[in-house]
N, C-alpha and C positions, 0 to 999 in steps of 0.2 A: 504494499499499500504506499509506503514512504516514497519508493521510486516511481510509482504511478503518479503521485502528487507532484513530484519533481518534474516529471515529463510534462504533466499538464501545465505547470507553471511556465516552463520554457516555451511550450507551444503558445500559450497566451501572450508571452512577451513577443514572440515572433509575429503573432497575428496583429497585435497592436502597432508594431513598427512597420509592418508590410502592408497594412490595410490601404486599399485605394478603391475608388468607385468605378473605375473604367471597366474592370473585368472581375466581378466578384466570384464567378465560378472558378476561375484559375486560382484566385487567392484561396478559396476554400479547399481546393484539391491540394495545393502546395502546403497549407496548414496541416492537412491530414498526413501528408507524406512526412512532414517535419515531426509530427507526433509519433508516427511509426518509427522513423529513423532514430530519434533520440530515445524513444522507449527501448529499442533494441540496445543502443549504446549503454544506457543506464542499467538495464537488466544484465548485460554481459560484464560491464566494468565495475559495477557496485561502488560508485564513488562515496566517500565518506561525507555524510550529510551534516557538515558544520559550516556555519556562515563565515567562519574565519579560522585560519590555521591549516586547512587542507585545500589544495588548489583545484580539485576536480569540478566542483560546482561553478567556480569562477571561470574556468576555461570554457565550460559549457555555455555559461551566460554570455561570454564574449563572442563565441561562435554564433550563437543564436541571434544576438543583437546585430552583429555584422551582416549575417545572412538576411535578416529582416530588412535592414536598410538597403542592402544591395538589390533585393527583389523589388522593393518599392521604387527605387531609382530606375531599374531596368524597365519596369512596366509603365511608368508614368513619365519617364525622361525628365523628372524633376528632382530637385534636392531639397532637403529640409534639415536645417541645423538642429531643430528640436529632436528629430529622430535619431540623431547621432549621440544624444546625451547618454543613454545606457552604455553604448560602446565606449564613450569617454570615461564613464564611471568604472567600468571594468579594467580599462587600461590604467587609470589612476590607482585602482586597487592593487594592480600588479606592481606599480612603482613603489607604493607604500609597503607592500609585502616584501619586496626586495630589500628595501632599507631596513625593515624590521628583522630580516633574516640574514642579512650579509654578515659574514664573520668579521669583516674589517671593522664594523661598528659595534660588534657585540662579542669581542674576543674574550673578555672576562667571563661572560655568561657561558660561552662554549667551554672555556677552560674549567670552570667550576662545576660542570655537569658531573664530573668524576672526581670524587674526594679520594685522594690517594695517600696512604701512609707509607712513608719510606722507612725501611727496616734493614737490618743486617741479615746475613745468611744464617745466623744462629736462630732467628725466629722461624726460618723455613723448616727447621727440624720439628718445631711444635705444630706448625700449620699442616705440613704434608708428612704423614707418617709412613714409615717403611712398610712394604708389603712383601710377601714371598714372591719370587720371580714367576711362580706358577700362575699368579693372579695378574701379571702385567698384560696389557692389551697387546695381543699378537694378530688380531683380525681387524683390519681396517674396513672402511665402508665399501670399497670396491670388491675386496675379497668376500666380505659378508654377503654382498649381493649375488656374487657368482655361486657361492655355496647355497644361498636361498633358492636361486633358479634351478640349481641341480636337484635340490630337494623337491621342489615343485614339479620338476620333470619326471619324477618317479611315479606320479599319478597322471597317467596319460589323459584321462577324461577330464580332469580338473585343469590341466595345463592349457587346454584348448579354449577354456572359457575365461580364465583370469590370468594375471600377471603379477609379479612381485612389485609392490609399491616402494616408496622411498624408505630407506633404512634409517632408523633412529637408534642411537646408543643410549642406554639408560642403566642406572643402578637399580637393583631390585632385591627386596627381602620378602620372603613369603613362601607359601607352598599351596599347590592346587593340583588337581588331577586333569589330564587331557584325555585324548582319544583312548577308548577301551580301558579306562581306569589307570593309565600310567601316571605315576606321581612325580611331579617336579618340585624340588626343594631348592630355594635360593637363599643365600645368606650373605648379604652385602656383595652380590655378584654383579658383573657387568655383562649385559647382553645387547645384541642388535635385534631389533624387532621391526617388522614391516607388515602392513595389511595386504591382503590379496585384493588387487584393483581389477576393475572391468577392463577388458581388452579393447572395447570399442563401444560407441553409442548403442549399437545394435545388441551387443551382449548385455548392456545395462537394461535395455528395453525388454529383453527376453527374461533375464534372470532377476533383476530388481535388487539383489544383494549378493555378497560373496560369502563363502563359508568359513572364513577364519583369517589367521595370520601365521607368520613364520618367525621363529626365534632361532638365533644363531648365537652361540656362546662367544663373547668377545676375546676369550683367552684360548679357546680350543675349537678350531673350525670343524672338528669331527662331531661336535655336539650340536645338533640342529634338529628342530622339531616343526613339523607342519601341524598346527593346532587347529582342529575343526570342532572340537568339543571341550568345554571347560566345566569341571565339577558336575559332569553328567548331563549338561545342557548343550545342545548343538548351537554353534555360533551362526549368526546371521548379521553380517556387517553391512549396513544400509548406507551410512553417511561416509562418503569417501571423496578423495580429490578427483576421482574419475566419475563420480556420481553426476547426474544431470538434473537440471531444474532444482527442485527442492531437496534433492539428495546430495547436491554439491555441499561440502562441509562449510565453506565460507558463506555461501548464500543462505544456508540453513541458519547460521548465526546471525547474519544481517537481518533476515526476515523475522527474527524473534527478539527484536528490541535493541539491536546493537548496530543500527545503520550509521550512528554518529560516532562510532569508535573505529580507530585504525586497528587492523589486525595483522599480525606478523608471526613468522616462525611456526609453521604447521609441523607439529610433532605427533607421531602415533606412538602412544605408550600404553603399557599395561600396569595395573596396580598389583599389589601382592597377592590378590586372589585370582589373577589372570584375566580380569575384566578389561576389555580394550576401550581406550579413550583417545579422542583427539585433544591436544593441548595447544592452544594459540595464546599469544601474548596480545593483550589489549594495550594500546598506547595512544599518547596524545602528543601534539607538537608544542613545545614550551618556548621556543624562540622564533616568533613569527610563524613562518611556514616550515620551519626546520627545528632541529633540537629534539629528536624523538626520545621519549621517555616511557618505559614500560610501566603500566599501572597495575598489572596483575594478570594472572592467567584466566582464561575461560576454558572450561573442560566441556567436552561433548561426549556423551556415551555413544560409541560408534554403532550400537545396535538400536537403542531406543530413541536417540536424539536428545536426551535430557541435557539441558544446559545449566551450568553453574559458573558464576563469576566470583573470583576471589580477589582479595587484596594480596599484596606481596606477603604481608605478615601472616595471613590466614590460609595460605595455600597448602594443600595436603602434602605430607612429607614425601610421597612417592613421586611428586613432580620435581624433575631435576632442573629444567631450564625455564626461567621466567624472563631472563635478560637475553634478547636475541643477539646472535653473534655480530650481525652487521651494525647494530646500535653500539655495541661495546667497542668494536674496532674503530668506529668513528669517534667515540669519546676518548679513546686512548690517543688517537691522532691529535685531537684538539688539546688534550692535556700536555702532550709533548711540544706542541707548536706554540701555544699561547700563554705560557707562564709569564713572559715579559712583554706581552702585547702582540698585536698583529704586525705592526711595523717591524719589530725585531724579527719576527718569523719570516717576513718577506725580504728584508734587506740584510741586516747584520747577521742574523741567525746565531746569536750568542746564546749558548746553553740550550739550543733547540734540540729536542730528541724526537725519535720516531720509532714506531713498532717495526720489528723485523717482519718480513713477508710470512704470512701464514699465522693462523690462530688454531689452537687445539684445545681439547678438554683434558683436564687433569682431575682424577678422582682420589679422594682420601677419606676413608671411614664414613662412607655414605654421602659425603659432600662432593660437589663438583665445582670446578673453577675453569674460567677461560684463561689460557696461558698464551703469552707472546713475549719474545725478547724485546729489550729496549736498547736502541743504539743512538749515538750522536748522528745528527743529520749529515748525510754524505758518507758515513762509514760503510765499509764493504763487509768485512767478516766479523769484526768484534762487536761486543755488546757491553753496555754499562751495567747491565743487570737484566732482570726479567720481572714480569708483572703477573699476578694471579688476581682474578676478579671473580668473586662468588657469583655463580650463575643464578642464584635466587635473589640475594639482597643487594648485589652490586658493590659489596664492600671490597675495596681494592688495596693491594699492597704491592709496593715496589721494592724488590730485594736487590740490594746493591752487591751483586756478584759479577765481577768483570769476567768475561769469557768469550766464547764464540757463538755465533748465531746458528739457527737451525739449518740453513742452506750450507754453511761451511761444515757443519757436523755430518751432513749427508755426503759431502765430498770426501771428508776424512774416512768415513766408513767404506765408501766405494773404493778407496785406495788401499785398503787393507788386503794383504795377500789372499786371505780367505775369499774375499769378494772379487778382487781384480782378475784372478786367474779364471774364474768361472763366469765372469761378467754379471755378477749379481748386482742389483741396485737397491740402495737403502730407501726405505719409506720415510715419510716425514716423521721426525722424532716425537716422542711423548716424554714429558718430564716426570722423573721419579726421585724419591729419596733413597739413595743407596749408601748405607753407613754414614748418614748425615751429610752426604755430598750431593748437591743437585746434579742429576745425571740424565743424560739423553738416552732413551731406549728406542732402538730402531729394529724393525724387521727387515730382512734382506729377501728380495724377491728375484725369482728367475724369469725367464722370458715368457713363461706361461701365466705369470701373475701369482703363482703359489708361493708361500713362505718357505724358504730353503735355509734360513739361518737368522741369527740375531746379532746385535751389536750394542754395546754399552760404551758411553763416552762421557767423561766428566765435563761439565759445562765450563769449568774454569781451567781446564788443562787438556790441550789437544793430544798430549802424549799418553794420557791415561785412557786407553781404549782396549776393549776386548771383544772378540768375535767368536762365534761357534755355531755348529749345526743345531745344538740344543741350547735352551735358555741357560741351563745350569752350567754348561761348558763356557758360554760367553761370559756369564757372571764370574766364574772362577778365573778366567783370563783377565777380566777387567780388575778384579781384586788384586791379582798379582801385580798388575801395572800400578795400581794405587800404592801398593806396598813399596814398589821400586821408587816411586816419587814421594814417598813419606806422607802421602795423604791418608793412609789407612788409619791413622791415629785419631782422625776426626770421628766422633760418635754422635749419633742422634739421641734425642732425649729419651726415647723409649728403651735404649739399650743399656744394660748394666754390665760393668766389667766383672768377669768371674775368673778366678784362678783356682784350679782343682787338681788333685792327684787322682787319677782314674785308671781303670783296667781295661785294656784293649779287648773288645769282644770279637771284632772282625775288622779286616782291612783289605781293601781292593784297590787296584791301580787302573786308571784309564789315562793313557798317554803319560804325562808327568804329574798328573793330579791324583792324589790319594784320598779315598773316602773311608772314614774310620767310624766305627761304632764302639761305644764304651758301655760297660756293664751298668755303671751308676747313673747314666743319663739315657732314659728311654724315649723313643719316638723322635730322636734327633740324630742326624748324621753330620759329621764334621769333615771339612776339606782342607788339604794343605798341599804344598808343592815342595819337591825336593830342591827346587831352586832356592828356597829359604830354609827348609828344614831337611837337611841331608839324611838325618837319622830315620826318616820315614821309610826309606827303602830297605832298612834292616829291621824294621818293627814287625812283630808277629802277634797273633792272639795270645793273651795272657800277660803281655808286658805291662809294666807300670809306667805311666807317663804323667808328667806335670804339664798341664796346658793352660792357656788363657784364651778367652774369647769374649765376644759381645753377646750377652744373653738377651734375646728378644723374642719376637713371635715367629721368626723364620725357622723352618724345620731343617734347612741346610745351612750350616754356620761355618764360615771360614775361621781357621785358627789364627790367633794373634801371636801365639808362641807355642812351641812344642819341644819337650825335653824327655827323651826315653830314658827313664831312670835305671832300666835293666841293661842298657847297652853300653859297652866299653870297647874301644878299639884295641 
């Protein structure tokens, strides 16, 4: 109804400006055509219905007023200054909007959109907790999509009707049953999830809904599930990006009371019970016609269409992202450019900083952050530090850790013998906390796009790099390099230094890395290298050893020292 009234108003404006007595029939026909044309435009584009702050309605008013005057002049061969007034008003509005929005005149407002706390790298240890390497993301969006398409292809009948939609990564905790009673249990796990979308308009016409969604484990591509039933109930996904008319997800929201809100960041997510939702960010413009700010998420039950709008503070815990990536990237740019005003950013560029290319998600204990490196304007490979922005609250911290940027990290990984010989290529890195050190973690891909290896690289030390075909091998190689560069002494806040005398239960060797089990410490294996502890090659089950290590949550722990008490040369 809102867009019908908008179209009616624009048609009335055209009718008034174009009215002439010479040929009323032609005038009426053209008015009808204008109504139909702009009705289709409004129905398809769904402009935000605000009188100020969003340009859609003003652009439409300018076009309609200009067309009306042009039609009047063409039919009557006359001109009327009065009829140009609406066109002049829309042009004046555009000039006012430009001055209200121009960064040159509002640099302070653009700069202050993102409140950034500058901290040292020690704070990083408290904000981003270490996790076992088994939980590090090794499946990116492209690979997740391939895996999901492979899973869908296993069902020949279903694959001809639907396709895999856009993949969304999310953190999930909960349990539910899927097809045939299979139980899925998640505990602070990362998954990719995508709806099954209609293949075409005709498939939508025939089917009306799709039968579910696909889950791909973000840490193990072999774990993937085509979910068509949740807790004994078959899924019927009706509201989709491929849905038409009222089944289109954004149109559904606009038609139910949110035509005056900007919508961004379509994310398909599931809650801890397996119920599928669409999550979109509602936003407004805060600086003229620019300065986008998220106001909170709007959730839509993908099956029933039930809508709920939340503030940022009241959003359900299962929603990861409220701050859209493009909003955050623009706010980081303005924070780096306009600290000392627009003229400094344009001419002198003293103290101007900029984000490094690319923004990724970082997860820590159920929380997620947008991550990007920060470098001086014009710098190529180095960074002044990095920034983490909470994806829900927009709380931002700038960590002063001088190092290398993500692009240079990928080059270093590609130059390692492990990758160079086989022409493997590093994927865009994800930031993790490894023994208290900000560390890039990269997957290495072959020509097929499959993951064939892994690489760790210290953000602040290009020499501390470790690669391997398995995550544990890459981590072990990385820790050896940290030890060589004396960085292994840095410990994160969750790790407690332990020194104990223990009895060797079992010891095995893989290359020059030894894996040791001790009788007194159950459920944990220790790793060490003969490069640092030569006595390992003479150690056997039953030997007494004095070791020190960082006691944390990891089940594979590198040794900080090793002394075989029963060995003498």
